[in-house]
C-alpha positions, 0 to 999 in steps of 0.5 A, a space after each residue: 749331378 749337373 746342377 753347376 751347369 744350370 747355375 753357370 748357364 743361368 749366370 752366364 746368360 744373365 751376365 751376357 745380357 747385362 753386358 750387352 745392355 750396359 755397354 750398348 748404352 755406354 757406347 750410345 751415350 759416349 758420342 752424345 757426350 762428346 758432341 754435346 761437349 763440343 757444342 756446349 749444349 746439354 746432351 739430353 737436348 742435343 740428341 733427346 731420343 738417343 740419350 733416353 735410349 742410352 739411359 734406359 739401356 744402362 739402367 736396365 742393365 744395372 737393374 738386371 745385374 742388381 737382381 742377379 747379384 742380389 746385393 748392391 755392393 757386388 752390383 756396384 763393383 761389376 758396374 765399376 769394372 764395366 766402366 774402368 775397362 772401356 775407359 782404359 782402352 780409350 786412354 790407350 787408344 789416345 796414347 798410342 794413336 789411332 794408326 797403331 790400333 788400325 794397323 794391329 786390327 788390320 793384321 789380326 782381325 779378319 775382315 777389318 778392312 770391310 768395317 774400318 770405314 764405319 769406325 774412322 768417322 766416329 774416332 776422327 770426330 770424337 778424338 779431341 774430347 776422348 781423353 777427358 771422357 775416358 778419364 771421367 769413365 775411369 774415375 767413375 768406375 773406380 768410385 763404383 768399385 770402391 763404393 761397392 767394396 765399402 758397402 759389401 764390407 759394411 753389410 758383412 
């Protein structure tokens, strides 16, 4: 009778874990790529341990998602959308400006003033290269979504 709840809770928890792992890896990797781009050094030599942890988180999230979906096409589409959305948010951040988002966050998120000092240095440091990496994330995400559709169409 409540089989749908068991199915929903299993997939809900799995997708939460996948999103947490994958997006944490992306969030950890993004500043490393920006810093490496700014210095002209390979990212895996600049912050070796962080780069390895970010890569492991991304791969673990992708592996769990693939195991959950059971097919490569769906997995690639999901991973693609998980890249497109943050990239689009980063482009919007760049286009509208940081003060627009800070102002909106101050008025809509309770307690944002307490955490704002932690976000400002990150954005101040990474804004010059933000548009380049955000565009790359969007393009990679679109490529993943497209490839996932092609693989699903081929196997169906």
